[in-house]
C-alpha positions, 0 to 999 in steps of 0.5 A: 041810902039803900045798901042793896046786897047781892045774896045770889048763888055766886056768893058763897056763905063765907063770902056773904059773911065777908060782905056783911062784916066788911060793910059793918067795918066800913060803916064804923070807920071814923071818917065814914061814921062822922059823915053819916051821923046826924045827916043820914037815913039808911036801909039794907036790902038783900036781893038775889033772883026774880022775886027774891028781894027782902028789906033786912033793915028798915029805914033807920035815922042815923042821929048819933054814933049809937044809932050807926053802931046799932045799924052796923051791928045789924048789917054784920049779923044779917041772916041770908034770908033770900034764896041763893039763886040767879042775879036779878039786878033790875028787880033789886033796883025796883025794890030799892025804888019802892023803898025810897018811896017810903023814906020817912023824910024829905031827902036832899039826896037819894043813893042806892048802893048796888053791891054784887059779884055778877051781872044781871041774868034774870028778871027785868033788865036793869038799864031801863029801871036805872034810867027811870031812877036817874031821871028822878034824881036818884044816884045808883052807885056800884061796888063790883067784886071782880073775883068771878067776872073781871069785866063786871065794872063794864057791865055795871057802867053800862046797865047799873050805875047812873044819876047825879055823880054816879060811880062804881068802885071795884075790889078783886077779892072778897078780902079787899071788900072792906077797903073798897066799901070804905072808899065808896062810902067816904066818897058818898058822904059829901052831903045829907044822904037818904 
């Protein structure tokens, strides 16, 4: 599973901290932790505008509770290293696709979680990349933070999510993010995940 996190200018530094802390808390949720431990390989990708994608945490096998706790702590403490610019979701998907090509295992399922608060407005269009990934059996799910764009789910549904059993969840504010992330991860842990 690639956790692909929006670091664009629409996400303030305080909001970025809420995303990081909320993801870490959701990963440590007992139901989520039980579902991920022993079956998953996770990576963390931070993205923003064109040419602004960075792997924050390389592929990490979650073989134990300690592995998951260490990964979650890394998420919680992730620095914001990409330039806080535009929103290039297509390029984020391409970076995730490249990352999936480097998985140190033969995956049974491949999931990319695109987490953001705005529609793509830079770089290549996400739709064709999404279609290419979906055709390869990759699932792209979304978590839409609606505080600035109340209709963001429509954009994600049309351009971002795709592949087997794809879905998106929403939260109205960053304060609701932890619960939305927990719900999304709980829904995803039906089988071995990369």
